[in-house]
N, C-alpha and C positions, 0 to 999 in steps of 0.2 A: 446595242447597234440595234437600231430599227430598220426594218424593209418594211416597204408598202406594196400590197401586193392588191391589184385589181380583183374584186370579186364578182363584180357584174360592170359589164357595158350596157351602151345605149338601147342595144336589141334584148338584153336580158331584163331589164327593167322594162322595158316597155312590154314583154311577152308575161311578165311577172302582173304587172298591172291588168293588163288583159284578162288574164287568169282568175285574178281576184276581183274583177268585175262580173265574171260570168258565176264565181261562187257565192257573191252578194244575191245574185239574181236569183239563183237556184237556193240560196237558204231561206230565203225570204218570199219565195216562190212570187218574184216580181217586184216591183219596186216602188207601189203605188203608197206605200206608208213609210217609205225610207227617206231620211234626210242624213247628210253627211256632215260632220263637224270636225275638222282640221285641228290639230295642235300646232301652234306656232312654233316655228316658224316652217320648216318644211312638209309638215303634216298638211298644211295649208294648200300649197300647191299641188302634192298628193291628191286630196280632195277634190281640188278643182278638174285634175286629170281622170279622177272616177266619175264625176259628173259628168263630162265630155264623153267618157267612154259608153256610160249609161244610158245617155241621150242617144249616141249612136246607134246601140244596140236595142233598146227598148222603146225608143221615139219619144219618152217621158222626160222632161226636163227634171231633175232632182234638185231641192234647195240646198244651198252649201252655206256653211258658216265657220266660223273660226273662233277659237278660245285661247286664251292667254293664261298658263297655270301659274305664273311667278309667284302670286301671293299665296297660293295654295300649296306651295311643296312646304314639305315637312322640315326643311332645312333652310327656310327664309331665315330663322334667327339666326343660324353661322354666318349667311351672307351679310346680315345686319353687323354681326360683332366684328366684322372685317372691314366696318365702317364703308361699305358699298350700298349705295341704296338702291333696292330692287325695283325696277320699273314695272309698272303695269299698264297694260295696253287694255285690259278688258275683255270684252269679246265683242263679235260682230254676228250676232244670230238673230236677224231681221224677220223670224218667224217662230211659231210656237211649236214646240217640240213637245207638248202634253200629247200622250198616247202614240208618240211616234217610235219608230224604230231608228235610234240614233247609231250609225256607224262611225264611231272615234277612227280616226286617220292620223298616223304618225308614220315616221321614217324607219326609227329603231326602237325595239323593244329591248331594255336592258334589265333593271332592278323592278321595274313594275311602278316605281314611286312616281314618275311623271304621269302614267295611266290613271293611277288613284287619284292624283290631284286634278287631274282634268275631269273624272268621273265627279268630285265633289264638287268643280266650278259647274258642270252641266247640272247637276242638282239644285244648283242655286238658281238656276235660269227655269228651270221647269220640270216636269215629272213624266218623263219618256216611258211607253211600255216596255222598252228594253233597248240596252246600249250593247253594241259588239264593237268588237277591235279590230281594225285590219291595220297591218304595219308592211311596209318593203321588207323588214331585215329583223328576224327575232336571233340576238346575240346569246340569249340563255343567262345565266347568274341571276335570277330572280330572288329577289328580298321579300317581295309579298306574294300571295298566290293569286296572282293574275297570269291568264294566259290569251291570246290573241286568238280569235274565231278565224282570221284570214291573215295569212303568212307567205309574203313572196318570196322569201329565202331564209332558210336557219342556216345560220353561221356559226358553228361552234367556235368560240374564242375563250383564251384566256382571260383574266380579271386585269392583267397590265395591258392588254391591247385596245386598240380604237378603232370603233368603226366609223367611216365618212360616208356620208350620202352626199351627193353632190347633185344638183339639178339644174337645167338649163334657166329656169326662171329665178333662181336666186343666186346660184353661183357663178353666172355669167360665163360660163366656160361653153367648149365647144359641143359636149355632150353629156347625157347623165353618166352617173358611175358611182359603184360602191366601193371603196377601198379599205383595208384594212393594213393599219401600222401591227406589223409582228415584230416584236421584240427577243432578242436573240440573248 
């Protein structure tokens, strides 16, 4: 039996993003050398929200790009064996990341494999000074030695549970929310 529980509502998501925005500013002593890259799909919308909040707070426009990690995944051969053709939409990074602090943005950090793939993809684009990671939710269960620099909410989960982030821009719902499907 599966029960769906709301972990974060609209207000909690907004507060978490605001806090994360201030943490990015503080850790980087400003945002002059910072660019944001969202991991498709929801990470892109979160990166755009970060940029908007950074502009409101610092008065500086931060460049935002996005990256599709599909073909960088270490399980792409498993997908191919199922006769499903992986789609690759590349990246939209219309600025140089060389020497920049790249804040990689995603919705949920789980095993770390998506982040590893995103870092590989970023290194194919350029040579940043550093890569930082901002996630709305860290649910644990890492398979790789990856941790987020900025975390909206830590949500301990069981392996069998699922975390779902719903954002207004993508999911066309009435509000943002983070849900967890708990199995009993």
